[in-house]
Every structure is written in C-alpha cells, then in structure tokens.
N, C-alpha and C positions, 0 to 999 in steps of 0.2 A: 566597819567604816570600809571608806574605800579613800584611794590617795589623795593628797590634798592639792592644790593648785601645781606647787612645787614639783612634788613627785608627779601629778600628773605627767608637768613639761619633762620632765626627765626623763621618764618611761617613754614619751614619745619622742624623744632625741634621740633614745637608744634604739628603737624601732627603725628611725630615718638610717644610723649608723648601719645596723643591718641591711638594710635594701642598699645604701651606699656599697656597700661590700663586696655585694652580691653582683652590681654590674660595675664593677671595677674594672679598667679598664689600664692596659701593660703602656707606661709613661720611662722616658728613660733618667736614671738617677744614677749620677754621677759622684764614686765613693773612694777618696784617696785617703789610705793609712795604713798602717804597720799591719802586717800578718803573720800569723803565726800557726804552730800547731798545738791544737790541747792533747792531752793524752792524760787518760783517767786510768789508776787502778785500783779495782776494787776487793775486799779480803775481810778474812775476820781478825780482830783485833784481840784475843783474849789472855793475853800474859803481857806482863813486864820485861825487858831485857834484864838479864843478870846484873849487868855492868851496868847500867843506866836506866833511869825512872823514865823510861822513851815506851811507848807499846811496840810490840811485834804482831807485823802484819803477815799474816800466810794468805800470798794470792789466790785468787781466786775467777778472776776476768779484766782484761787489760780492754781500752779503747782508743783508739784515737780519731779527733775530729778537726775540722776546722776552728780558727780562733781569730778574736778581734776583726778588724774589716773582714777578711772571710768570712768571715760567721755573720755579720750585718747582710753582707751582700748576699749569701745565703734567701737569709732572712727576707729578704727583700723581694727575689724572686719568685721564693714560696707563698707571697699575698698579692703574687701577681705583677709584680713590678718588673722594671729592666733593667736589674743593676747593671755599671759598667764597672770593673774596679780596679784601681792602679796602685802598684805598689813593687815589691820586691819580697823573694824569697831567694835561697842558697841554693847550689848546684849539688844538692845533699840529696839523701832520703827522704826526710820531711819536706826538703821546702816539693821535689817531684811528687811526694805523696798530696803532699795539700793542693795544688794542681791538679792531680788526675780523681780527687774526692770533687771536687769544683766542675772539672768537666761533666762528670758521670752525671753531674745536679743539672746541667744545663747554663751553667751561669758562666757568661764570658769571662775570659780569664786574658784575651787578649791584650790587654793594659798591663798584666805583671810580668815585670822582670824577674829573670834568673840570671843571679850573679856568679859569677866563678870568683872560688875561694870566699863566699860569705856562706856563714853560719846560717841556717833560720833559727830563728826564735823555737825553741819550743818549752811550754809549762805543762810540768807534770804533774798530776793531783793523788794523792793517795789518801783513799776513803775507808774507811774501817768501821763495824759495828761487831759486838759480842756474837759470838754463832748461838741460834737460837731462835736470836729476837727479828719479830716480823722485818719490825725497820726499826730505823735507831744507826743507821749511818753519817757518821762525821767524818769530817775533814780532818785528815791528822796530818799531814805535812804537802808542801809545796816544794816543788824546785825549779828554777829555771836553767835555760841553755840560752844566752843571748849572746851575739859579737856586738863586741864593744865598740868596733872601727868605725868611722863613720862610714854611710854610703857615696861611696864614687863622685865626685862633684860631676861629671860629664853622664853618669845613670839620673843622679838628682834633678839634674836641669832638664831633661829629656821626659823627666815621669813630671814633672810641674809643664812643661809644653804640652806634652800629649795632654794630659785631663783640660789647659786651657783651651789646647783646639777643640773638644770636646763639648764645652756648655753650651755653644748653642744647640735650644733645642729641648735642652734638659730641663725636669722638674725642677731639681734641686740638688745640691750642692754636700755630702756627708764628710765630713773631716775627723779621721776615727784615731785618736792621738795620743799612743802610748809610750811616747818618749823614746821611740828607738832608732828615731832619725830619718822616717819617710818624711815628716812636717819638718823642717828646720823653719826658723822665723824668716828667711828671706824667700822661701818657696809657699808660705804658710798665708804671707802678706801680697804676695803674686796671685795667690787662688781666689784671695777675697776681693781683691781690685776687680780681677777679671769678672767673678760672678757678679757683683755688683754693674757693671758695667754691661753685662745682658742680663742684668733684673731676674736671676735666678739665686732665691733662697737659701742660705747657711745653712746647717745644722751643725755642732760641733761636739764632739764627746772627746773633752779635753783631760790632762793630768790639771790638778791642781797648781804644778810649778810651772806647766805649760803655758797659761790665762793669758800671756801676752801673744800668745800665737792666734787669738779669737779675736782681737779686738776687731767689733763692726758687724761682727755674724749674727744673724735672725734668730735662730735655736739654741741653746746650752743645754747640757743635761749633767745633771749630780745626782747621787744618792745623797739621803739626809744625813750621813754621816760628813761628807766633801762639805756643806752649806755648815754643819755647824763648825766644820774647824775653822770657816774662811771665819764665821761669824765672831772666832774667838781671835781671830789671823786681825779684823778690823778692827775687836771691841765691841762690839754693837752689842744692843740690850736684849733683843731679838733675833729669831732667825729673817723674819721679814724683811727688818731694818737691815742685815746684813745684803739681801738678798735686793734689797732696792738701790744700795750702795753699789753693789756689783755691777747692774744695771745699768746705773749710769755712769760707773768708770772705764767700763769695757765697751761700753755703748751698744748693748745686746740689745733685743727687741724681747726678748723670751727668756726665763729661764725656769726649765724643767726639772722637778726636785721627786724622787723618786721614794716614797719614804715604807717600802716594804707592806707591812701588813695594816699603814696606815692610812694607805693609796699615794695619790697624786695629785701632786702641788704646781701650779707652773703663775707664777710671778711675769706680768706683761709689764714694760715701763708706761706709765700715764694713763694702766688701766686696772681694773680692778683684780684683784687675784682670784685663782680660779682653783678651788679642792675638791677631787673626786675620792671621796672614801672605800678603801678597801672591802668586798663583800666578803672578806674568806675568814673561815673560823682557824684553819690550821693550813700552816706556810712550812713548806719545806725542803725547800734550798731559795738560795737568790744569784744564783752563775746564771750573768746574762743577762742581767736584768737593764743595763744602757744600753746593749744593743738592740733587746727589744723593742725598750723605747725608740730608740735612733728610728727603727724601724717604721715604728707608728708612726711618728712625727712625719717622717717622709711620706707616708701613705695621705696623712691627714692631710699634706701640702696639694699631693697629686689630685684629690678629691675637691680640692676648694675647699675644708673644711675651717668651723670656726676655731677659736681656744676652745671656747665649752667642750664643743665636740673630740678637738684634740686630745684634753684630757681623760675625757672616756676613752676614747681610742687606745691613750697612752695605758690607762687603767685595765683596761681588760687584757691589752698586752703583758703589763706586767703581771697580771694573776695568771694567764699561762705558764709563765715561767714558776712563778711561786707554788703552785701544783703540779709541778715537774715531777716525778719519780728517781729520773735519772737524768745528770745533765748531758752527756754522752750522747751524739746524734741527734739531740732536742732541735729539733723545727718547727719554728714559729709560722705558722701552716695557716690559711686563710679559710681553710675549717672550721678550726680551731676556735679561731675566733670570731667566727660568725654564730660557734652554739657558744662562746661563753658571753658575748653581748645578748645574746636572748636568754642566759642563764639569768643575766646581771638582771633583767629588764622584770621575768618571770617572778626572780623571787621579791623586787621590789613592788610589784602586784600582790602577791598570795601576804607578804607582811601586812599589808595595809587592809586585807579584808577584814 
C-alpha cells in the first residue's frame, strides 16, 4: 500500500526541506537576552542519606556548557547562520569561561558586556542513576547562582542601543528572556518597535511572567505545560482557545507549542492550526527544547519557509533534542538536522508500504 495524498505531500515537503538546509546561506540573526553557564554533575545515586530521605550522589563526571541565549547563539552558528549575541556576563570565572567557549566555537561575542562586580548566572544540575544500569539517569537537583541586582542603567541602555543599531540587514531578532534583567520592560518595547520599523521578524522565548514584554512579536515559544498553565489562568476550555486568546491579547502572529513526544503545534492568528506529530518511540530528555525551536524558527525565517515547513523544521529540531544521550555540550548541528528530516521522510515512506 502506497502513501495517500496527504502523506505524499508531507514526504515531498520533507525532501524539499532537506535540500533547503543543504543550500543554506549565512544570514545575520540578532539575539539579545540573558546569558548563563550550565553545569552538569553526573554520578551514581545508590543510597539514601542517613539523616534525610534524599539520595547521595557519588560524582563521576562534571561538565560545563554555555546556557540560555548563549546556547541559542551557538545553535544558530552550528546551523550555518551568523548570530550576533547581545547580553552581559560578570567579570568572574563563569563569565569569562562562557566567553572563551563561545570564542572557541567562532560565535561573535563582541556584543557581550563584561560587568565588574556582577555575578554570572550559573545553573547546576545533579543527575544520577543506579550503578550498573545502562540507562535511567534522572535529574535529582538543580541549584542556581544569580545576581539579584538590576543591570546598571548605563549598561542596559548601551546594550539596547547596540542591538537597535545592528538591526538593519538582519534576518530576524530573537528575544531570549529568562527574567534575569537584560530585557526590561522599556528595553523590550524599544527593541520590538525598532525591529518593526526595519521589517525584521521577532522571535520571543519569554517567561510566563514576562508576556507583557512580547507585545507585537511575530513568533512566541511555549512548552505544552506553559500553555496549560495559561489555559487555566485564562479560564479557557481548551488549549486551542487559550492560544487564540493569547494571539489576540498580545498581538502575536504565531504561537509555537512544543509538546515533547506529541510533536509541535503552531497556532497562527487568522489561519488554521498546524500540527506535526513526533515520530519517536523513546524520549530521553527535554532540556534545551525551546532553544532548539528558536533556532529552527530563525532558520525557517532565513530560508523563507511557510508555516507548515517551519513546523516540520521545529519538530525535527525537537526530536534531535529529545533523543540526545547527554545534555552537556549538546549542539544542534546542521548535519544532524538534515539526517533527522531524512529519517522522518523515510519512516513515513516505509510505514505506508
């Protein structure tokens, strides 16, 4: 039995997407947001502490990696685009290590300000498994080091001005907001206004408490649990109804929902919803899912893809994340994306024989 018309269209679209990625040309993607260091401590958790019902982790390895907006920038460059990252780090060990790692990978760090007396954000994850198990590592604890002081006004003003000046000739602008101070209310509004003036599409990865800093953007990223929380807040009967309200209330064009093993859904103002199912049977982890989707949408904008094609690309990027063995040092690479899209197309073809 061969593919029906709908399956054939999807198959052909995936093959086109493969070719588009193979011929991708560098384009400048502006990225402004919070920068941090991610630390991963892996070990064996065989016993409970004698004084409290918590596991004792016997450390076997430790890795450090760039996180948040820096992770997005690295993904953009790995997919063949040219990121220009604007943000701040502290004049401390983690901050300088982030700059060194980005420099080593060829990511432009000229827009990153190093601030004296500021603490670079570090998020440390402890992951453990029972000794002897081949798989089964689980997140046991995360602890954060953050600077609660606002970024100095002069540094914030300079950062926003630099980003606005770099807008001409950019394919898109990504706002990576982790609520750590780089994107304040006034700065976000100025960036959005300037991007619209230069006809530069805007992608936003906001915290749910920072949706007011995304008024008028083109693309917004949510995980499914975020949409469910908003559904409850809005009193909407379904996630689709909540998405429609969010699009209207915030003047967004598209809302991308990352649903893990259920795939990717894109809600578009005044148009039909697009859903792409996940083709994976086994999911290993979800850390970095939104970062990967932001990279995929930026790539889609640079390639001039349709919403349907963007959903396919975002789903392929998500599947690369969901099947990663380890989150540390994971980079969303162009070859991996092309291979994953090819595998999805092949699976679709084989399943219909």
